[in-house]
C-alpha angles and dihedrals in degrees: 000000000000120000107224139181118212118211116204138160106188146018094340104221091150089048088054092049089054092047090050093048091052092048092049092049094245093115120047098209141097123225101223096174144012115212114199132175097196121074109220096021112151092235087072090060090050091052094047091049088054091046092246115151114239136212110197120183139173111224095208090062089067129073093229146357088257090057097054092039089055089056090048091048090053089054092048091051092048089056094042091236114194100183135023114216115196112208110173095331105159101202131088111245115241135215096272095064096031091056094048095045103031108164092002099083120089132187136191120215128187099231140058097267136248081041117081103001121180130026126358095013092161091053091046092053092045093050091048088052093222115179091235140007127164147163130307129195114196145162114260123248132165094283132079106270092331103120125117112292117243100179142349135192125193124230120194120231104215122210093245094044121132121210089248095052091046090051090051091052092049093048092048089056092045093053093054100034100048098056091043093051092045090052091051092046094049095045093049093042093223120169097180139018 
C-alpha cells in the first residue's frame, strides 16, 4: 500500500474520487496527508470527513516558494509520503519538491495535453470548439503541464454541448481514470514513462 499526499486547492472532487476508490478497494493506497494552499477550500472538509490530516498554508505568508515548499517537505517526510498526487492544485511545483519527489509526483489535467495547458483548460477547449478534448495524467516536471504523459482519454465535444455539460463529461472521466491509473502506477512501481 502506497502512502500518498494529495495536493488540492479547491472543491476536491478528484480527492473524493481517490478516497472513494481506496474505500472500495480499487486503489491500494492510503492518503496520509492533504496539502492545500487555500484556507476554507472545500477539499479540506472532504479530508477531515475522511479522517485525513491536513496541512494548509498561505503562500503570501512566506518569503519564497522554496520556504513554503520546505515546510511542505517536512510534513511529507513526517508522514513517510511515497507519492505526491496533484488533484486540482493550482500552483507550479518548485525545485524543493521536484528534487525530493522526482518521478513520484503525478498530476491530472482536463485536456489532451499538450493542448490547452494551464488554467481553465475545459473553458479553453470549449471556446475553441474542438471536436474532442479529454483528460491527461502525467508526471510533474518544472513546466506547466509539460511532464511525461502517463495516460490520456478522449472526451467528445458535441455540437449542442453546453460548457456545463462538457465539464460534467470531463469530470466523470477524471474520477474514473485517475484512480485506475494511480493503481496501475503504484502496482508497477513506475517513476517515469
